[in-house]
C-alpha positions as CSV (number, residue, x, y, z in Angstrom):
1,M,-17.1,-11.4,-13.8
2,G,-17.8,-7.7,-14.2
3,D,-16.5,-4.8,-16.3
4,A,-12.8,-4.3,-16.2
5,K,-10.3,-1.6,-17.1
6,E,-7.0,-2.2,-18.5
7,Y,-3.8,-0.6,-16.8
8,H,-0.4,-0.4,-18.4
9,I,1.9,-0.4,-15.4
10,H,5.0,-0.7,-17.5
11,E,6.2,-2.1,-20.6
12,H,6.2,-5.9,-19.2
13,C,2.9,-5.5,-17.1
14,R,-0.6,-4.9,-18.4
15,L,-3.4,-5.8,-16.1
16,E,-7.3,-5.9,-16.6
17,L,-8.7,-5.1,-13.2
18,E,-12.3,-5.1,-11.8
19,E,-13.0,-2.6,-9.2
20,D,-15.9,-1.3,-7.1
21,E,-16.8,1.8,-5.3
22,I,-14.4,1.2,-2.3
23,F,-11.7,-1.0,-3.8
24,R,-10.4,0.7,-6.8
25,V,-7.1,1.8,-8.6
26,T,-6.1,5.4,-7.3
27,P,-3.1,7.6,-8.1
28,Y,-1.6,6.2,-4.8
29,S,-1.8,2.6,-6.0
30,L,-0.6,3.4,-9.5
31,F,2.4,5.5,-8.0
32,L,3.4,2.2,-6.1
33,A,2.8,-0.2,-8.7
34,E,5.2,1.8,-11.3
35,Y,7.9,1.3,-8.8
36,I,7.8,-2.6,-7.8
37,P,9.8,-3.6,-11.0
38,K,12.3,-0.8,-10.3
39,C,12.8,-1.2,-6.6
40,L,12.4,-5.2,-6.1
41,D,14.6,-7.7,-7.5
42,L,11.7,-10.3,-8.4
43,T,12.5,-13.8,-9.5
44,D,10.7,-17.2,-9.5
45,K,12.1,-17.6,-6.0
46,T,10.8,-14.3,-4.5
47,R,7.8,-14.3,-2.1
48,V,6.0,-10.8,-1.9
49,L,3.2,-9.9,0.6
50,D,0.7,-7.2,-0.7
51,F,-0.6,-5.8,2.8
52,G,-4.2,-4.2,2.2
53,T,-4.4,-5.9,-1.1
54,G,-7.8,-4.1,-2.2
55,C,-8.4,-5.1,-5.8
56,G,-5.1,-6.9,-5.9
57,I,-3.1,-4.4,-8.1
58,Q,0.2,-4.6,-6.3
59,A,0.3,-8.4,-5.5
60,L,-0.6,-9.1,-9.5
61,T,1.9,-6.5,-10.6
62,A,4.6,-8.5,-8.7
63,A,3.5,-11.5,-10.1
64,R,3.5,-10.4,-13.5
65,C,7.0,-8.9,-13.1
66,G,8.5,-12.3,-12.1
67,A,7.8,-12.9,-8.4
68,G,7.4,-16.8,-7.6
69,Q,4.7,-16.5,-4.9
70,V,2.6,-13.4,-4.0
71,Y,0.1,-13.1,-1.2
72,G,-2.8,-10.6,-0.8
73,V,-3.8,-9.9,2.7
74,D,-6.7,-7.7,3.5
75,I,-9.1,-7.2,6.6
76,H,-12.1,-6.8,4.2
77,P,-13.7,-10.2,2.6
78,Q,-15.2,-8.0,-0.2
79,A,-11.6,-6.9,-1.1
80,L,-10.3,-10.5,-0.9
81,D,-13.2,-11.7,-3.1
82,L,-12.4,-9.0,-5.7
83,A,-8.6,-9.6,-5.7
84,S,-9.4,-13.4,-6.4
85,R,-11.5,-12.5,-9.4
86,N,-8.7,-10.2,-10.7
87,Q,-6.4,-13.1,-10.2
88,R,-8.6,-15.2,-12.4
89,R,-9.1,-12.5,-14.9
90,N,-5.5,-12.1,-15.4
91,S,-4.4,-15.9,-15.2
92,V,-2.1,-15.3,-12.3
93,H,-1.6,-18.7,-10.6
94,Q,1.0,-17.9,-7.9
95,F,-1.5,-15.8,-5.9
96,R,-3.4,-16.5,-2.8
97,T,-5.4,-14.3,-0.5
98,M,-5.9,-14.3,3.3
99,N,-7.5,-12.3,5.9
100,N,-4.9,-10.6,8.1
101,H,-7.3,-10.3,11.0
102,E,-7.9,-13.9,11.2
103,P,-6.1,-15.7,13.9
104,G,-3.0,-17.7,12.6
105,W,-2.9,-15.9,9.3
106,E,0.9,-15.6,9.3
107,A,1.2,-19.5,9.5
108,R,-0.4,-20.0,6.1
109,L,2.6,-18.2,4.7
110,E,4.6,-21.0,3.1
111,G,8.2,-20.7,4.5
112,E,6.9,-18.4,7.1
113,Q,8.9,-15.1,6.0
114,V,8.5,-13.1,2.7
115,D,11.2,-11.5,0.8
116,Y,9.3,-8.3,0.1
117,I,6.0,-6.3,1.3
118,V,4.4,-3.9,-0.7
119,S,1.5,-1.7,0.7
120,N,-0.6,1.3,-0.3
121,P,-2.0,1.4,3.2
122,A,-5.1,3.5,4.3
123,S,-3.9,6.7,5.7
124,L,-6.4,9.6,5.3
125,P,-6.7,11.3,8.7
126,A,-10.3,11.9,9.6
127,P,-12.6,12.5,12.7
128,N,-14.4,9.3,12.2
129,A,-14.9,6.4,9.9
130,L,-17.8,7.6,7.8
131,D,-15.8,10.7,6.5
132,A,-13.4,9.0,4.1
133,T,-13.1,5.7,2.2
134,F,-9.4,5.4,3.3
135,W,-9.9,6.4,6.8
136,A,-7.0,5.5,8.8
137,G,-7.7,7.1,12.4
138,L,-7.5,10.7,13.6
139,N,-3.8,11.1,12.6
140,G,-3.9,8.8,9.7
141,H,-1.5,6.3,11.4
142,D,-3.6,3.3,12.2
143,M,-2.8,1.0,9.3
144,I,0.9,2.4,8.9
145,E,1.4,1.5,12.5
146,E,-0.2,-2.3,11.7
147,L,1.9,-2.5,8.5
148,I,5.3,-1.9,10.2
149,Q,4.6,-4.2,13.1
150,T,3.6,-7.0,10.6
151,A,6.8,-6.3,8.6
152,S,9.0,-6.6,11.6
153,R,7.4,-10.3,12.0
154,V,7.0,-11.6,8.6
155,L,9.8,-9.8,6.4
156,R,13.1,-11.9,6.3
157,P,16.3,-10.1,7.5
158,S,17.6,-7.8,4.7
159,G,14.0,-8.1,3.1
160,I,12.3,-4.8,2.0
161,L,9.2,-3.0,2.8
162,L,8.0,-0.6,-0.1
163,F,4.8,1.7,0.5
164,V,3.5,4.8,-0.2
165,H,3.0,7.6,2.3
166,T,1.2,10.8,1.9
167,S,2.3,14.3,3.4
168,L,-1.2,14.5,4.9
169,V,0.2,12.3,7.6
170,N,3.2,12.9,10.0
171,L,6.2,11.4,7.8
172,H,8.6,12.3,10.9
173,H,6.5,10.1,13.3
174,T,6.3,7.1,10.5
175,L,10.3,7.2,10.1
176,L,10.7,7.0,13.8
177,L,8.8,4.1,13.9
178,L,10.5,2.3,11.0
179,D,13.8,3.5,12.9
180,A,12.6,1.9,16.1
181,A,11.6,-1.3,14.4
182,G,15.3,-1.6,13.0
183,F,14.8,-0.6,9.2
184,A,17.0,1.3,7.1
185,I,15.0,4.0,5.4
186,K,15.3,5.6,2.0
187,I,12.6,7.8,0.1
188,V,12.8,6.6,-3.4
189,A,10.3,9.0,-5.1
190,I,8.2,11.7,-4.4
191,K,5.0,12.8,-6.6
192,K,2.9,15.9,-6.4
193,L,-0.8,15.3,-6.3
194,G,-3.7,17.5,-6.5
195,F,-6.6,17.3,-4.1
196,R,-9.4,15.0,-4.9
197,D,-13.0,16.0,-4.6
198,F,-14.0,13.9,-1.6
199,Y,-11.0,15.8,0.5
200,L,-13.1,18.7,0.8
201,P,-15.0,17.8,3.9
202,L,-11.9,16.7,5.7
203,L,-10.2,20.0,5.1
204,P,-11.2,21.3,8.7
205,H,-9.6,18.5,10.4
206,W,-6.5,18.5,8.4
207,E,-6.1,22.3,9.0
208,Q,-5.8,21.4,12.8
209,L,-3.3,18.7,12.1
210,R,-1.3,21.3,9.9
211,A,-1.3,23.9,12.7
212,Q,0.2,21.2,14.9
213,C,2.9,20.4,12.0
214,F,1.2,16.7,11.6
215,A,0.0,17.3,8.1
216,Y,1.5,19.1,5.0
217,W,0.5,20.2,1.6
218,T,0.8,23.0,-0.7
219,Q,-1.7,25.8,-2.0
220,E,-1.0,27.1,-5.4
221,E,-2.7,28.7,-8.2
222,G,-4.2,25.5,-9.6
223,G,-5.6,24.3,-6.2
224,C,-4.2,22.3,-3.1
225,F,-1.4,19.4,-3.6
226,E,-0.2,16.7,-1.3
227,L,3.0,14.9,-1.7
228,L,3.4,11.2,-2.2
229,Y,6.5,9.4,-0.9
230,L,7.4,6.1,-1.9
231,I,9.5,4.8,1.1
232,S,11.6,1.7,0.8
233,A,12.6,0.3,4.2
234,G,15.2,-2.4,4.5
235,K,15.1,-4.9,7.4
236,N,18.5,-5.0,9.1
237,E,19.9,-8.5,9.3
238,L,20.0,-10.2,12.8
């Protein structure tokens, strides 16, 4: 195993995580991980799916906080390998990885549906995939839309989808998608985050989106700031 960094998620959860240049712990992922034990009732009967698991931080946090079974899904084999290494590093046994772009992956979920889905979806709008590590289409909605579609299928009635959403993506559109899919929506927390250096080449594209009211950020004396929203979406019972 390679070098790892220790993260203190909260008083009952410390993780040693190996990262790489693409799949790493970010302010987005730490914001979500902090709220997993606050927002989800995790027991040894609970099944949690981490959509877009990356290095595995959300799935491993859920496991350490009491979930009986966690699944880390991603479309990138590199991410799945990294998450598996972090599973072994942290001695978390109730963790399985799978590629959600492989046919039939949902059939591999024991019991078919899960109690909770957590996700830090790729959501940065960019003109093309070469412009950002976390690219998610021109408007930033590509992975968010796939997340909502997946949650509609694999989340049990009364289950909860918990995910991070940036103000750089049209929040109103996301809320409409959730409502149309039958979710009851609550914004649990909001966090202000300064722009990171790799955002700078994307600003011209984001300015176009802001002019159309599709993106929002503030400009203050200390620089530019986005808002992070933590969204809890409860699936209505049938």
